[in-house]
C-alpha positions as CSV (number, residue, x, y, z in Angstrom):
1,M,1.5,29.6,-13.2
2,K,2.6,31.2,-16.4
3,A,5.2,28.7,-17.5
4,T,2.6,26.0,-18.2
5,T,2.6,25.0,-21.8
6,K,-0.4,23.3,-23.4
7,T,-1.2,22.3,-26.9
8,K,-4.7,21.5,-28.1
9,G,-5.6,17.9,-27.0
10,A,-2.3,17.5,-25.1
11,I,-1.6,17.2,-21.4
12,N,-0.3,20.3,-19.5
13,T,3.5,20.4,-19.1
14,V,5.0,22.3,-16.1
15,N,8.6,22.9,-15.4
16,M,10.3,21.6,-12.2
17,H,10.4,25.0,-10.5
18,E,6.7,25.7,-11.2
19,A,5.8,22.2,-10.0
20,K,7.6,22.8,-6.7
21,T,6.0,26.2,-6.3
22,H,2.5,25.1,-7.0
23,L,2.5,21.4,-6.1
24,S,-0.6,21.5,-3.9
25,R,-2.7,23.2,-6.6
26,L,-1.4,20.9,-9.3
27,V,-2.1,17.8,-7.2
28,D,-5.6,19.0,-6.6
29,K,-6.1,19.4,-10.3
30,A,-4.7,15.9,-11.0
31,A,-7.0,14.4,-8.4
32,K,-9.9,15.9,-10.3
33,G,-8.7,14.2,-13.5
34,E,-6.4,16.9,-15.0
35,S,-3.2,15.0,-15.5
36,F,0.1,16.9,-16.1
37,I,3.7,16.3,-17.0
38,I,6.7,17.7,-15.0
39,A,9.6,18.6,-17.2
40,K,13.2,19.4,-16.3
41,A,15.1,21.6,-18.7
42,G,12.3,21.1,-21.2
43,K,12.6,17.3,-21.1
44,P,9.5,15.5,-19.8
45,M,10.3,13.5,-16.7
46,V,7.1,12.3,-15.0
47,R,3.4,12.3,-15.5
48,V,1.2,13.0,-12.5
49,T,-2.3,11.6,-12.6
50,A,-4.9,10.6,-10.1
51,F,-5.3,6.9,-9.1
52,D,-7.9,5.0,-7.3
53,A,-6.4,3.1,-4.4
54,P,-8.0,-0.3,-3.9
55,P,-9.8,-0.7,-0.6
56,V,-7.5,-2.0,2.2
57,K,-8.6,-5.4,3.3
58,P,-7.7,-6.5,6.8
59,I,-5.2,-9.3,7.0
60,K,-6.7,-12.4,8.4
61,R,-4.0,-14.1,10.5
62,V,-5.7,-16.4,13.0
63,G,-6.3,-19.9,11.6
64,F,-4.5,-19.1,8.3
65,M,-2.8,-22.6,8.3
66,E,-5.9,-24.5,9.5
67,G,-5.9,-28.0,8.2
68,Q,-2.3,-27.9,6.9
69,G,-0.7,-29.8,9.7
70,V,-1.4,-32.7,12.1
71,I,-0.6,-33.0,15.8
72,P,-0.2,-36.7,16.4
73,E,-2.3,-38.5,19.0
74,G,-1.0,-41.1,21.4
75,N,2.8,-40.8,22.0
76,G,2.9,-37.6,20.1
77,F,3.2,-33.9,21.0
78,K,0.1,-33.6,23.2
79,D,1.0,-36.5,25.5
80,N,4.7,-35.4,25.9
81,F,3.8,-31.9,27.0
82,K,0.4,-32.4,28.6
83,E,1.6,-32.1,32.2
84,Y,3.8,-29.1,31.3
85,I,1.0,-27.3,29.6
86,E,-1.5,-28.0,32.3
87,D,1.1,-26.7,34.9
88,I,1.7,-23.5,33.0
89,F,-2.0,-22.6,32.8
90,G,-2.7,-23.8,36.3
91,L,-4.8,-26.7,35.2
92,S,-2.9,-29.4,37.1
93,E,-4.3,-30.6,40.4
């Protein structure tokens, strides 16, 4: 990796061709805290740096709308479909 340029106190700058050729090695260095810049025709294009991904939290789906709606009693939903629901699940006699 001879085309790397670095000035004292600055971040490494690599050209596009070098970055493609040595991507795996450069990414390993970035993951260890050595950020670098990829330049195209001498113009800085992107900075590559390590990042810490936040832990993935499982999505809780069951009961996510609990308490946000009401099923009416009496002549409401339950009574209108009671026989149908019992028949579907084999609960009717």
